[in-house]
N, C-alpha and C positions, 0 to 999 in steps of 0.2 A: 316150372313145367314147360314142356314143349308147346308151341302154339297149336291150338286146336282148330285154327281157322286159316292155316297156311294154304289150303287148297282153294280159298275164295279169291276171286279177282279183286285186287285191291284198288279201289278208286282213289284218285288224287283229290284231296279235300282243299287244296290250295288253288286249284284251277277254277276259273269262272264257269258256271254252268247256267244254261237257260232254265229259268224257274217256271214250272208248269204245275197245274193241279196234280198231274200224275206223279210228281216227285214229292208230294206232301203226304204225310201219314194221315190216316183217318182222324179227324178232329176229336171224335168221341174217344178213340183209343189214346190219343195224346192226353186227354183229361184223366183217363184211367191211370196212365203212367205217372202223371203228376200226383195223383192221389196216393199211389204206391210210395213214391219217393218222399212224400210228406213224412213218412215214418222216420226218415233221417233227422228231421227237426225235433222229433219227440223221443227218439231212442237215445238214452244216455250211454256214454262210453263206459264199457265194462270195467276197465282198469280203475277208473275213479270211483265207480259205485262200490267195487270190492274194497277200496281203501277208505270207505266211509266219508267221502267228500260230501259236504252239505248240499251244494248246488252244482252237481257235475254237468259238464258240457255235453251237448248232443253230438252225434256223428256229423250232422250238418254244420255245427259250429266249427268243428275240427277241419272239415273240408274247405270251408270258406276261408279260414285264415291261411291254410296251405295255398289256396289260389292267390291270395294277396302276396304271400311270400314269393311265389313263382314270378309275380309281376316285378318284384324287387331284384330279381337276378339279372344282371347286365353282363351276359356272356355271349359274344358273337358266334361262338362255336355251337350254341344251342338254339333250337327252335323254341323261342320263348312262348309263342302262342300255343304250341303243342303242350308245353309244360303246364301252362295255366289250365288248359282243358283237361289234361290228365289228372291234375290235382283235384278237380271238381268231379271227376268220374271214378277215381280209383276205389272209392268205397260205396259206390251206388248199389252193389249187390247186397249190402248190409241192410237195406230197406226191407229185404225179404228174409234174409238168413240171420240178421242180428249181428252184433259185434262179437265174433268168436275169437277169444284170446287163447294163447298157448296153454293156459291153465284150465281150459274148458273140457279137456279130455277128448278133443276131436283131432284126428290126425291131420297133417298138412294136406294129404291127398284128399281126404274127405271134405275138408274146408274148401279146397280149390274146386272140387266137384260141385258142391252146393252153390258156391258163388258163380261158377261158370254157368250152371243151369239157370240161375237168376238172371244173369246178363243175357243169355240166349232167349229167355222168356221176354225180356224187354224188347229185344230185336224183333221177335215175332209179333208182339203187341203193337209195335210201331211200324208194322207192315214191311219189315226188312228194307226200309228206305235207306238211302245213302247216309242220312244223319244217324240212323240207328246203327248202321254198320260202323260208323266212326266211333260211336260209344263202345261197341264191342272191341274194335281194334285198339283203341286207347287203353281199355281195361286189360286186354291181353298183353299189350306191350309193357304195361306196368308190371304185370305178373311175371313176365319173362325176365325183366330186369337186366336187359342187355344193352339197350341203346343209351347214349348219354342223357337223353331226356328222362328216360325211366329211372336211371340211377340218381339223377338230380331230385326227382320227385320222391324217390325212396328216402333220400336224405331229408327232404322237407317233412316227410311223414314222421320221422324220428325226432327232428328238431322241434317241430310244433308241439310234440308231446312233452318234451322237457321244458319248453317255455311255459306250457300250461302247468306242468308239475311244480315249477318254482312259484307260479302265481297262486297255486293252491297251498303250497307250503306257507306262504305269507297270509293268505285269507283264512285258512283253517288251522294254522299253527301246528302243522304236521311235518314230519320228515318223510320225504318220498325218495329216499336215496336209491332205491332199486331201479327207478326209471333212469337215473343218471348212470348207474352202473351198467345197465343193459345196453346203453347207447355209446358209452365212452369209447373213443377211438374208432368208431364205425362210420364217421362221416367222410365222404370222399371228395366232394366238390370244395374247392378253395374258399369260396364265399361262405358256404355253410359252415366250414371249419372255423372261419373267422368269427362268424356269428356265435358258434358254440363257445369259443374261447371267451368272447365278451360276456356271454351268459354266465359261464363259470365264474368269471371275475366279479360280476354283479352279485352272484349268489354268495361267494366267499365274503364279499364286503358286507352284505346284508346280515349274514349270520355270524360274522366275526370269527370264522374258523375255517380250516382247510377242508375243502369238499372233495 
């Protein structure tokens, strides 16, 4: 979707700024925000629930390992700090709307609208301060999927999923081939491609068959 926030003045988050009380969100509202996103720690990822996984990961679990993966990317052409931030922001809206999968019967447009409204609600709650605007802009950049950083984080989103799929195949003695089929050939960054090939090789060796 086209950016919904292109008419907003874009502050630079890499510039040093003088910190004053006026640049800080209301502390009570920050606590409210933290209580809302606590849902990410409790809400289980829908794909695993639907596949009968015994102890499915939470949305927060998924985002955390994505953030670590972003730290492991050594590419001077990318803003690594932005990638890390984007990884831990990209699913923040799911604290409000839940983990809506393609099988939920919700259109892409409606899913985007619901998630955008949640992100805008966070920005309002956090008094529209610069840090709140950064969350909004990182989320929108991820959704637009145009910048190299956004494309990398999209790769990490898919890759973290198949790493988790293999882990559940081993722990729950299940075949989760559909997750590998849906992501095969869709990785774009060379490092993530190499990681995926290593995972495929490990999976083949573990199961003793062609995957």
